Structure formats: C-alpha cells, structure tokens
N, C-alpha and C positions, 0 to 999 in steps of 0.2 A: 504494500500500500504506500502511496505517496505521503511523505510527512506533511502534516498540516502547516500551511503557511499563515503568517500573520495577516489577516484580511484588513482592507481599508474600511470595512463596514462591520457592523455587528456588535455583540455584547461580549465582554471579557471579564472574567472573575477568577481570582486566585486566593487560596488560603494556605497557610502553613500549619501543619499538624505535627504532633510528636509521634504519630503512628507510622508504621512502615507501609510500603506499597501494597503488600499482600493484604493487610487489614483493610485499607481503603478500597482495594479492588473488590473484596468480598462485599462491602457495604454499598458499593455503587453499581456493580455489574449484576447483582442479583435483583431482578425486578421487584420481588416482595420487599426487600430491604430498601431499595431505592425510593419506592413510593412512600416510605415511612418518614424520610427526612426531607424530601424535596417538595416544597410547597406548591410547585408548579403542576404536580400530578396528584390526582386523587387515587388512581389505580393504574397499574401497569400489568398487562397480561401477555405472556409469550403466546404466539400462535404457531407458526412453523419455525424451525431452526433459523435463527438470524433475523426474525421479524417479531413485532409485538404491536399491541394496541394500547393506547393510553386514554384516560378519561379525566375530565375535570369539569365540574358543574354541568354534567350531562352531555358535554361536547366530546366527541370521540375522534381520535386521530390515529395514525399508523406510523410506525417507525421501522427502519431497516438498518441493521449493523453494516457499516461500509468497510469494516476491517479493523485490525489491530496490529500493533507492532511492539516488540520488546527490544529494549536497548541493552548494550553491554553492561551498563552501570546498574542494571536492575530496574530501570524506569520502564514506563509503558505508555502507549497512546492508543486510544480507541476512537473510532469515528462512526457517525451515523447520519442518516437522512430521515426527515419526517415530513408528514403532510396531514392536512386536515380538510376534508371536503365540505365540512359543515359550514354554511355561510355565517353562522353565529361566531365562528372562531376568527379572531383578528389575524391569525397566521394562516397562510395558504400552504406554502412549502418552505422547507429550510434544511440546513445541515449544520453540523458542529462536531467538536471533538472534546475529549477529556484527555488530559496529559498528567501523568504521575511522575514526578522527578524526585528521586531520593536526595536528601541533603546530608552533607558530611560536616561534622564539627571537629574540634581539636582532638577529641577522644573517640572518634568513630561515627557511626550513623547518628543523625540528629533529627530524623523525621522525614517528612515528605511535603513537597510543594504540589498541591492539587489545583489544576487550572482547567478552565473551560473557555472555549471561544465558539460562538455560534451566530448565525445570521438567518434571516428568513424574509420571504416576500410577504409584505402585509397586504391585506385586502383593501384597506382604506388608509391612505397616508395621514389624514387628519386624526383618525383614531389612534394611529401608531405613535403620534407625537406624545400622547399620554401613556399608552400601553407599554411602549418600549422601555422607558425609564423604570416603570413598575416591574417589568420582567427582569431588568438588570438588578434592581434592589431585591426582588424575591429570590433570584439566584444567589446573590451574595448572602442574604439572610439564611438561606438553606445551607450554603456551604459552611457557615459557622455552626449551624445546627448539627451538621455532619461532624464537624470537628469536636464538638462537645460530646457527641456519642462515641466517636473513635478514641478520643484522648481521655475523657473523664468518665465514660460509661453512663452518661446521662441519656436515657432513652428519648427519642424524638418526641414522643407523646408527653413526656414530663417537661422537657424544655419548652414545648409549645404552651403548656399550661402555665409555666412560670412566666413566659412572655405575656400572656393574657393578664395574669395577676399583676405583673409589673406595670403594664399599660393602664390597667384599671386604677392602681394605686396612684399613678402620676396624674391621671385625669381627676381623681377624687381630690388630690391635694390642690390642684389648680382651682377646682371648683370651690373648695373651702376657702382658699385665699381670696377669691373673688367675692364670696359671700361676706367674709369678714370686712373686706374693703367697702361694702355697701353701707356699713355703719358710718362711714365718713363721706358718703356721697357717691354719685354715679361715676364721676371722673376718677376719683381715687380707686374705685372698684375696678374700672377698666384698666388703669395703670397697673394695679396689683395683679390682675389676671394676666396681662401681657408679660409682666416680669416673671410671674410664676410659671407661665407657659414656656418662656425661654429657658428658664432654669430646668424645668422638667425635660425639655427636649435635649438639652446639652449635657445633662447629668450622665456620668459614666454608667454603662449598663452593668447589671449584676453579673458576676463571673459565670454563673450557670444559666444565663439567659442568652439566647442567640442574638447576635447583632451584626449587621452588615458592616459596621465600623471596623470590625476585626479582620476584614478581608480587603483586598484591592479589587475595585470594580469600576467599570466604565461602559459606556455605550456610545455608538456612533450611528449616523443615519443609515437607513436600510438601503441596500442596492435594489434596483427595480427590475433587474434582469434575472430570471429564474436560473439560467445557466450559470451565472456568477455565484448565486446563492448556493447551488449544489456542487460547485467546483471543489 
C-alpha cells in the first residue's frame, strides 16, 4: 500500500499515549472496541472481510479497509475509505488513515504517537462550515478518551459520564454566579455570568475527563473532487 501523504485538505488529530502499538491496535482495529471510545460512531459492524457498516443517529454508512503497513521500528499504518448514501449525512464519501508511531525515551520505549488524517466530500458546503470543525473536535475528544482507556484503564463509558458530570457542574456554577449577581442588578449579573463562563471554559479539565486540549488537532477546507478525497 502507498504510504499516506500529508493532504492539503482534511482533518488531522494526534495524541501521545504511554501505551504500546499493540495495545492501541487492539482498541482501535476491533470494531466492538472502536465504537466504545469514538464519539463519531454509534455502532460498527463487520460485514464481509475488509468491509463494515457504521451507524450514528440512525444514519448508516459503509467502510472498506484500503490496506495496512508495518514499519521496521514497530509502527503501523492502516487506511480506509467510507461512504454514506443517506442524504441526511453531511458526508458523501471520504478516506483516511491511522498511523501508530512508537516513541523512544532515554531508557527505552516511551509510548506511542497515534495520529489520524482524513478528508471527505461534503454534501453541502454551507453545512460543512459548521460540521467540519465539530468533526475535528469530536475526533480529538475521542482520541483523548482512547488515551484515558489505554493508559489509565478508565472505560469509555465512565469517562463519558465524568465529562457529562463535569459539564453539568460548570454550567451549574455559572448559573449560580449569575443568580447571585442579580442581587446587585441586571448589569452586575450579566458581568458575573460572563466572567464565570470564561473561567468555566478555560479551567483545566479533570485528569480523568476526556479533553480535546490534550491532543493536537486541526482542520482544513474540504476538497471538492471525489478522486482527490479517495486518493
């Protein structure tokens, strides 16, 4: 298989874990495990060898493994293509790769850099202006959720529950600050709410809560040519 090139378009995410390549390979290549940590998928089901279907919010798509490659240093790369004929899906067709790169420290193996790059042809460019950054963030958030599972043994279901509780606590705190500010008038209440919201947004995430901040992620405009997306 041809090594994946760095495209001029698409979404890119990377996270560094303490786990080795074999551990990450198990948690990412097994469809049953993959769907547990990746918020982009509700269910992934193998069909025939090398192909699978995926579902999210009732929308069904298909995927095909395009190949994999192992490197001399113990790293690996896998590639796939995907498509969704449902008109409700913002994604028409796309392709991407996962890359596993072992890291070395002063005293031997130091973990793995797990990366992805993918692009897709959007059905509607206007919708994709909002959808694409959300997809990038969701991928990054999921990668940290995977890291917590691989490195700390925190099951994806547990880390998702912690994330919901944390978000609820931050919202409740901002609401309380705003209500307290009302005793001084509408303007102080608004100011207190804005300050509280800024603090809640920028406060460091709990160590056992998934956060896109712990990853490196970016997105670029989509290509409009299907043959480029699938290259």
